[in-house]
N, C-alpha and C positions, 0 to 999 in steps of 0.2 A: 856623251864624249866626255866627262870627268870619268866613267868607268872604264872606260876604254883606255887611259891615259895609266888610270890605276893598273891595269891588268899589264899594259906594257911595262910600266916602272916595275911590275912584278915578277916578270914573266911568265904569267899565265895562258897558257894557250885557249883559245875559245875552243868548244863541240863544234863540229864541221858543217852542225844543223843548225845552228843557233844562229838569228837573225841578229845584227847587231847594225848599229849606225856606223857610219865611216861622211870620211870628205873627198871629196873630186879631187882633190891632189897628191894623195894617197896612189892616184893610179895613172897621172901624167904618163910616167915612162913604162906603163903597163899594156904588151899588147892587146889586141880584140881581136878574139875568134869570131863571134858571134853579136851582130845587133839587132834587136827585134823592138821598133818601137822605145819604148825607155828599160829596157831590162840587155843586160851586156854580160857577154863571159868574157873575161879575161882570162889571159895566161900566167904562167912565173913570169917574174922580173927576172932577164938576165941582163947581168949577171944577178944572182941574188942578191939581198942584203941581209944579213945574217943577224942586225938587228931587229927585222922584221918577221917574224916568220910565218905570215900571211901570204909574205913572194914568193914562195913556195909551192903554193895552189893553185888552182886551176878555181877561177869566183865567179860566182854570179850574183850581180850587182844589180840593184835598181835605183835609178834615177826617181826623186820623189818631184812630181810635178812642178815645171818652170814656173809656175803662178807660187809659187810657194816658197822655193828656194833654188837657188841656181849652181850650189855646191853640196848639199845635200843627199846621200844616197845612203843603201839600207847593202849592207854585205850579206844575201840569204841561203847562200854555203858556200864549202868551199869542198875540193874532190884530190886527190893526188894522180887523177891521170885524165884524160881528156872525153874516154870513153863515157865515163862518170860523168862528169860533167855536163856533156852533151844532153845524156837522156834527161836530167834535170831542166835541161837546160829548155829541152823540146815543148815540157811537161809547164813549165812556167811561164813562156812569153805568150801560152796563148789564153791562158786564165788570169793570171794575175794583174797584168798590167789593164785587162779591160775591168775587172773587179774591181780596182783604185777608181777607175773612172767613172764607173756605177754609181760606185757609195760612195766616192769623195772622201775616203777616210785612209788613212797613212800613216799607222803608226808601228813600232816595234810589236807592241803587242797583237796587234791585226795582222800581220805579213806573219809574224811568227805561228797563228793557228792556220793560215792559208798552208801555208810551208806543211805543217805537222799534218794537214789534213791531206794533201797533195801525195806529199811520201806516200799516206796508203792508198789513196785513191786516184794513182794517176792516170784514169781513163775518164776521171769524173767531168762532163759540162760546167759552162757558168751556171746554169742553172741547178744541177746538183749540189754546186757549193754554195747558191743564196739560198736552197731549201734545208742545207744543211747547220746555216747559220739563222735559219727563221728569217731571212730578208725578205720579206710578204711586199713590202711596197716596192723592190727593185724588179718584181715580175711584171712591173706595168711597162717595163724597157722593153722596146721590141726587139733589140740584141738580147735580151734573156729569155725573153716569150716565144720568140724561135726556136729554142732547145728545150720547152715545156715536153713534152714527150719524147725527148733523147734517152737512148740507154745506154747503161754503161754496160760495153761489148764484153768486160769481162765478168760481170756480177748477173747481168739484164737488168737491173733495178732503173727504175725511174726514177726524175726528181721528186715525184709525189713519195714513191715507198722511201726514198730518204729521210725524206719531211715527216712521214709516219713512225720510222724507226725514231728517229730523233724528239718523237712523241711532242712535237710542236702543234697543237688544235690552231692555232689560229692560220699556222703556215700552211694547214692541210685544209681547212677552210679556205684558204685565198685561190689553192690549186684547184680545188672543186669547182670554185666560182670563174674560174676559167676553161673551165671545160677539159681539165688534162683527161688522159685516157686511165679510166678505173681498170680495165679490161687486162693491163698488162699481164704475164708471168715472166719471173725471170725463170735463169737457165737451172735452179732449183726446183722448181714447179710452182714456187710461193707468188700468189696475188698478193694484192695492196691489203687483202683482208688476215693473209700471214701474220705478215708486219704485224697490222691492228692489234692481234690476237693478242700480243704484249703488251698493248703500251695501256689505252685507256676508254673508259665508254663513249666517250665524248666525240673522240676521235673515228671509234666503230660507225656513232650515229650520224656523221657528217658525211663518210663512206656511204652507205646505206641510201643517204637519204636522195643520194642520186643514181646510184646503181647498184645494188644486189645482187647482179647477177652470176659475180662470181664468188659469193658466199659459199658455197659447196666445193669447190674446187681441190682435188688432192694433189700435195707439192709431192715432190719424188719420192719422197719418205713413208708418202703412204697417210699424209695426216691430211685433213681439212681443219680450216681456221679454226671449226670448235675445238678439235683436237689438239692444236697449238696451245691453245688459251687454257685448254687443262693440264698440259703441261707444264706451262708455264705458271702455273698455280696462280691464276689472274679471275677469281670469281666473277667480280665485275665485269670485265672482259665477255664472260662465259656465257652471262646473263643477255648484255647487250650484244650479240650475237644471234641469240637465240629469238630476240626480241623482233633483230631485226629480219629470221625467216630462217635465219643455218637449219637446216635437215638434222635433227637428231637421230635417225636413223642409220646414217653412213657411219661405221664403222671403218676404225684404223686399221692399217693393214701395212705389213712390213714388204715392200714393195723390191724385185730384185729389179737391178738397173739392166740388163738385158731386154727386162719386158716393158721398161718406160717409153720405149718411141710408141710404141703401139699402144698404150693406153693411154698417150696423150696427146697423141693425135686428135684432132676435133674434141680438145677436152671440155671446150668450153659450152659444145650444144648441148652435150650428152648431160653433165651438171646441170645446166639450165633447166631440164625435162626433170633431171630429180629431183629438183629442189622445188617443184610442185606441188610435190608428197604431202608435205605438212604447211605451205607456204605459211609461216609464220604464227600457224593454230599455236604451237607449244610455245610461242614467246605471248600471244593472248595470253594466255592461261598463267604465265610467271607472274605477269601483272599483277594478278591477284595476290598470290601465293608464295612471294619473293623470299617471306621470311620461313617458307618450311622446305628450303633446299640448305644440305649440309655443305658447307663450302670446304673442307679439308676433304671431301672424297674428291672433288672434281680435279685435284690434280693428278687421278690416279684415270680421267677418263673417262669414256663411256657416256650416256643418255642423262635425260634430266630424273629417268626413274633410276638410276642409280643415287641420286643425291637425294631422292624424295624422301620428306622422313614426316609424312602424315597420308594415312589414308586416302583423304581426298585427293592427294596430287597423284601417287597414286594410277586411281581407277580412273581422275579424265586425265590423264597422259596415253593410257591405255585405250581409252575411248574413242583417242584422237589418234588413235593406229603407232603409236610410238611402239618400235620394236621391243617386245616384253623381254626377247632373248639376245638383245645386243649384246657385245664384249666390250670390257676397257681395256685398258693396255697390259692389266695382268689379266687375261682372257676370261675375268670374271662376269658372268650375266648381274643384273639388279638384284635376283633373288641371293648369289652369292650375299650382296652386299649388307642387303636386307638380314641376313641368319647372322655376320661378323656383328653388324651394329645391333645385335637382341630387339627388333623391330618386327613383332608379330604379327600387330596389326597388318603393316605393310607386306610383309611375306604371304599374308593369307591372302591378302589381294592380287598379289600374283599368282598364286598356286589355283585361287578359286579364278582366275582368267586365262589359264593355260601354260603359264610357265612350265620352264621345262626345266626339270629338276635333276636331270642325270648328266647336266654338262661338267666338263671338267675343268679347272683355272688351267694357267702356264704348267702348276706342278698336278696335272691329275687330280686333284682337289674336287669331287661336289661338295654341293651344298651342304648335304650330310655329314660329308668329312669333316667342314667347319662347325657345324652346329654342335655335334659332339666333342667339340673342346670348349664351349662356350657353356657355362653353368644354368642355358633355359632349358629347363626339359618340354616346354610346350612347343618350342620351336620343333625338336626332335620329332615329337610327337604326330606336329602340324605335317612335316616331312615326310612321317611311316606313311601316316594317312593319305596321302596322294598319291602314294605308291612310288618313293625312293627306293632303289635300290639298294637292299645291304647289304650285298654281296659285291659292290662296285670299287674297285683297285683304282690307286691314284699312280704315280710314278713309280712311286717305290714300292709297289706290288703290295699295298698297305689296304685293308679292309676301314670302314668306319670302328667295327667293334675292336681291330688292333689300335688303333689311332688314340680311343678315348683313355684318357690320361687318369684313372682309376686309383682311389686314394685307399681301396679296404676299407672304409668307413663309411657314415652315412651320410655323405655327401652330396651333392649334388651328381656330380658324375658317377657317382656307383648308383642311384637311381636312374641314369639315364640307361649305365651297364646294362639294369632290369625291364629298360622300356624296349632296347633293343633286342635282349636275349627272350623276350615275352611273346615277340612277336615270330622270330626264326631269325634272327641273326645268327651265322654259324661261328664257330672259331675257327682258328686260322690251320692251314695246312702243318701236319707233323715236318716239314721242309723249312717252315718259315722260323726265320729266328727274331730276337728283341722281344720274344712274348711274353706279357704278364700272365699270372693266373685267371685272368680277364678272359685271356682270348688263347691261350696255349689249347694244343690239342691236349694235353694231359692233367692241362687245370680243369680247376671245382667252381669256382668264384664267378657268379651270376649276376651278383649284385643288390642292390636292398628294395624289396617290394616294397609295394604302397599297405596301408595298415589294411585288414581286413576286412570286409562287408559285413553287416548282419542282413543275412539272406534268410527268406520263409523258410520253412521245411519242408526237405525234399521229400521228391516221392521217385527217388530213381529207380527203385527196385520194381516199383510197381508199372515203373514206364516201360521198361526193359520189359517185364512179361507181356504187354500189352504190346509191345512191336513184336515179338518171337511170335507171339500168335496172328499175329496180322502177317507177317511172313510166312509163316507154317499155311494160313488160306490161303495166300496169294500163290503159293505155289502150287493148292491143287485146282486153282483155275486154268483152262484155256489161253495162254499167252494173247491169243487171237480176239479173246473177249474183250482185253482190257486194251484199251490203248491209249486213254487220256493222261494227262500230266497237269498238276492243278496247280497254281503259286497262289499263294493268301498272303496279302501284305498287312498290317496293322495300321491304325490311325496315330497319330500322337506330335502333330504339328513341326517343328525343326527338328523332332530324335528322326523324324522321317532320313535324316543323315546315317543312323544307325542300318536304315535296309539298304542305303547303298552299300554300304561299308560290309555286309553280310553280304548281299549278293556278289560282290568284287570279287569277294573269297571263294563263294561258291562259281564264280565265271571263271577265272583263275584255273581252277580244280577241272572242270569241263572242257575248258579248251575253246570254247567259242560262246560268242555272243549268251549272253542269260537268256534272253526272249528266244532266241530259237530251242531252248530246251523246255519249254512249257505249251498245251495248246492251249489253255483256261490260265487266264488270269485275273485274279478277283484283287479290289483292293478300297481301301477305306481313308476316307479324308488326306490325309498326307499319302497313305499307301496307293487311294484312288489317282490321285496326280501322277505318281510315279510310274505306275502301271501304265495310265495314259500317253507318258513322256516314254518309255521306253518301246511301247506299240506305235507310237510316232515315227519312231528311229530315231530317236535319242540316242547315243551311249548311257551308260552307268558315271562317266569321270563327266560327261556334258551336264547330267543330272545331278551330279555333286554341285558342279558348278552353279548350278542354277538355284538350289537350294541356298548356297552361299548369297547370291546375290538378293533372292527372295529375303535373305536376314537384312540385308542390307539396307533396300530401299522398301520394300513393304510393311516391317516392324518398325514405323517412324511414330514418333509422337505415345500420346497416350492411347489404352482401349478405350471403344473397340477402334481398330486399326482404319484407315481411311482402304476402300477398296480397289483405288484405283489404279496403284503402283500394282499391287496380285493383280486384278487382270490384265494389264498390260503386259507380264509377265509371260501370263497365260499365254495369250495370244503371241507374241514371239516365239516361245517352244513351242505350239499345238496348230498355229497357224489357226487367222482369225476365219474359214471357210469351210476349214476341215471338219466333215460331221462323222460319226458312228460309224456309218455302213461303209466309210470309206480303207477303214482299217479292215483288213480281211484275216492278218495272223498279228496274234493269237486272239481267239474268241475275251472279250473284256466282260467284268460286272464290276461295275463301280456303284459303291453304294450311296444312298444318300436320305434325307427324311422328307417327304411331304408332310410338310407343318399348315397347311391351308384348311385341313382339316382334324377334327377330334373324332375318335382318336388319329391319332398320326399314324402315319403308314410308310414302311421299309419302299424303298424303290430303288431299282436297280436298271442303271444305265447300261445297256449290251449293246453290241455290235451283230447281234443276231437275233432273230424270233425267239421270244418265249413260249413256253408249254401252252400257254394260253392260246396264245396268236395261232400257233401250228394248230391246232383243237379248233379253233372258231374258223381257220382256213378249210381245214379238212370237211367241216359239216356245213361251212357255207350260213355260219352265224357271223353274229357281232356283240362283244360284251357290253353290259348295258355300264351305261357312266354311275359313277357313284353319284348316289341322293342323299341329302338329308331333311327331314321334317315330315309334318302328314300330307296327305293328297294337297291340304289347300294351300300349301306355302312349302310347294319344293326346291330345292336347291340343287342345281347340278354342278359336279364339279370336273371340270375340265380333264382328260387324260394327258398324260405327258404327250411329247411330240416322238414319232417313231424312229428308229436309227438313221433311217435317211436325212430327219431333218434336224435330229441331234446335234447340236456344234460341240465338237468336241471339247472344246476350251470353257462351253459354258459346264458342262459336265462333271470337269476338274473343278471350277469356280463351285458349284455345287455342294460338292464333297464335302468342297475343304472350308465351309461358311461355320465354323465353329463359332456357337453362340457367344458373344461377350468379346471374341478376338475381331470377328470381322461381322458384318451385316450378312442379315440375309440374302441369298440370292434368288430373290425373286419366293416363291414359294418353297425352295429347298433350304433346309437346314441341313449340316454335317450330320455322315450317317454312323459316325462315331455314337451319336447320343442313341442307336439303337443296335449296331455291329459294327463295334469299332473295332473286334476280333472277327472276319467276316467270314470267319471258316464253316460253322455251322449253316448261315445261310445260304453258303455257296453250295453244301451237300445239298442243301435242301433241295436248292435251285436245281442241281443236276438228276439228283430223283426224278425229280418232277419232267424234268426235260427228257431222261432217257423215258419213263412213261409215255409220254404223250408223243414221243417218235416211234416206239412198239406200237400204240396203239394206232398209228397213223400207217402203220404197212413200212417204217425209215429204219428199216436193222442196222443197216450200215453204217446210218448213220447216227445211230440209238448205240454203238460199241466206243461212239469216241467220250458218249459218256460217263462209259465203266472208267474210271479213273486207275493206274497202276501206281500211281507214285500224289500224295500229297506232302506242298512244303508250306511250310508256314512260317513267317518271318516279322516280328514284334520290334518293338521300339526301343526294346530297353526293360527291364527288371529296376525298380527304383528300390533300393536300400529298407530294412524292415525301421521302422519307429514306435516308439511307443507311443501311445491316444489316449490322453485324458480329459476328462469331464465332457461325458459323453453323455450324461444325466440331463435331462430337462424333465423342469418340476415348476410347481408353482413357487417363488422367492416369499421368502419371509424374514429376510435383511440385505442390506444394501450391500454385502457382500455375498448374497446368495444371488441376488440381480448380475453381479459379475460373472458369476459361476454360470448361472440361465444364457447368458450370453457368450462365455466359453464355447457351453454345451451347443449350442443353437449352431454355432459357426461352426465345430466339428461337423454334427452329425451332418448339416449342409455339405460340407466337403466330401464327407464318408458316402452321403447319395448320390453326390455327383461322380465318385471314383467308381463306385457300383456300377451307376449307367453306364459307365465308357469303359469298365473293365473288360483287357485282351487277353489277361493271361489266370492262372490258379485254375477256378475248376471251369473257365471256359475253354482251356486248354485240355483238360480235362476228358471234357465232353464230348470235344473233337477227335482226341486220342482213343476214346472208349468206342467209337463209333465207326473211325477207320480199325481198327483190330476186328470192332464187330463184321465189318463186312469184306475184312483180306485185304485191305490196302495200305502199305507203309505209309506212315506219318511221320515226317522230319519236323521236330520246331527248334528253330534257331531264333533264342532271344537274348541277349548278353546282358550278364549282370551289371548295373551302374554303379559308380561310388555315390556320387547323390543323384536326387529327386531332379530331374533337368527340366526344366519348364518349357513349357511347350513353343514360349515366343524368347524362346533363348538368344541372346544377342554377343554375350561374353567368345571369345574369340579361346580363350583358354581351359573353359570350360567345355568349349564343344569338342575341338581336340582332344582332350582328356579323355569324351565318350566317344568320339571316334575309334582313338587307340585303346580301348578297353573293350569294342566291340570285334577288333580285328586280332586280341588276344583272344577274346573269348574261340575267334573262329579258330584260330591255331590250335586253340588245346582243342576242339573236338574236330582238328585234321583226318582224324581216323570215319570220323561218321560222315563229314564230309566228303572224301576217298568215297567212300562206298554209295555215297547219295549221288556223287558224280559217275561212278559206275554205269547207275542204273538209269541216269537220265541218258548217257552215252550208248546205252545197247535198244535205243528205239531211237525212230524218226519222226520228226513232225508229222501231223497228220496232216490229210489233202484236207484243203478247201475247196467250197463249192464255188 
């Protein structure tokens, strides 16, 4: 009251919406236009009292309850026109008196909040107002409860939505306990979870505990609650939604309003069905891996794959069917993000599980466009070896080579330029502007190559001579007499990835699956596993992914590694019941070692009859079992099972049973101990088979063993290094003892290397043999920059190895094209 007196003395006029305390005797001579309970609408005083400025306005006045005062009132607002005053009176009369009656509170401050709120939300019910102010106890009043599910006609919001938006956990919990509707969708398509997405995890948990059915509804902007939480940069809410079962595979989509009625009709039913796709499994995973999400990326949307910072989380999510190619708000996949963040392990996990590497973001940039701008050579190499398009153009029409910020120095960017150039990245067309010497059609700068590698002495001239001689002899033969095409794959553990990379380049050149290009395929160890995979219908890219899966799952702990993981992978890829005879094309020769006898014997797993079997069948005889000892102590050695009984996965396990890496597979050891490069053994096999077929009158079949071409693929040439202390002698001092130990170790390594030799004179012999019989011989074995272990697990080392293989094949593209022409000149032989 004192404030009113002072303002009157100073002649200051109150704001028309400010609530002020007044006395009833000031309104004795004012006309009353409307009365509703304790609220009245007064008209201007006539004639107006010039001393009181309020007399000229229409005024809404609230009487204080009679139990408290007979004369005290509150002026809620003043208006110049009756129409304006009537609008406010209609809003106030149905809400303010009942609000005061229920809460039993009537002060200037409370009335001011009420009036301000109603001026912004004129269509709110008493329940909306109670929810807004967090008066949870008042919902026990029947007058409030009957409005608990009322909808604001202007926005479609329910009281629960108002409480959620106010971030009042207690209020939300109270409404949920009163069984208010959780399936309300407002006029913008938002559910209570859309409102909760920007609140806190406690509110989300309270809502999800009762009804998570609307967790995955799209609003009219094309966002689910999970997307909304991402946009709000609320990582705690993101996690809470996923833990509640939000479907991470639903992508955000900007939707046209003209399509909305069709899309949202029956929305709840469709979304409930979609929500069962993951059913909270991602949430279960995140409870164990919460620290392995990068919060800063959540605001860009996407799925947990976009936010993962470890291989383990990526693998777990993909295995749980999280969409590997889902896009975030910038149109980027998880692979884009891993490239930008420099997470090689995560990128490799995505690539090795089939992530698409050619998707462009909103600016048209593929992962390779982004990778060349980061100083991470290994990620660029990884994208290349998994088949990224070197000539992809973004929305500006620029390729990755054009995008690369070269510095004409020995920086990583200049090394990346060479990484692109060495595998065939083209320069820009002459009409492209903004080019540097690194990409200009007239430029000559190709980046900084890696240091040169120490190589063995070359025999290029001799090899060319033998190749020419083979071609000349081949030209003399009747082409109908030579029909077979042979592919030989060396052993080498994880370096089998090199075989895949070599064959990918060859497959691209021939333009069809590589397995269709050969009639005979032989392999030892990792080469044998690859041969069986290809013959079983796997593509080269699938085989590449299997190798990385093997690296992650089988090389665990210390050597020798447990065999169970390897066997599980082989069963998954090759089948648990498939036998060798089920594979009709191509003919297979998989080398292994029979180690249950002395001397050990080389065994070939076949899907056809051997020369011995053909002769036995023709003559009606049976080959005797291997025996040991004298007549008094004969030890019989059982024959290996025939192709109709030999399981394919067991053949793969046997040929890959490398000593000290995995345990023996029954009586079998790795075939690499005797024939790591299978070419000579296979040529011997085909010679024997040819003679047996001819001897039994099967001349047409014999023609298929006459080779038209031999292709041999190695797992990489290691760099030459100097070997010291190879002398073994009787020590005469402590120093001599140390030298003897080093010498014995060196000799041991030397013997193992020679036993498993797949290059050098082994290749020379095969080339000379083929030249002598007039069969073109092609050997592809890339030079490596380092000696990569058979059980190498480091991604950076492996992608460098694969890039070197691809670089090697590109540098030999003329010879690859020559071979492709030879292979395409011949249809696959028919099988019986």
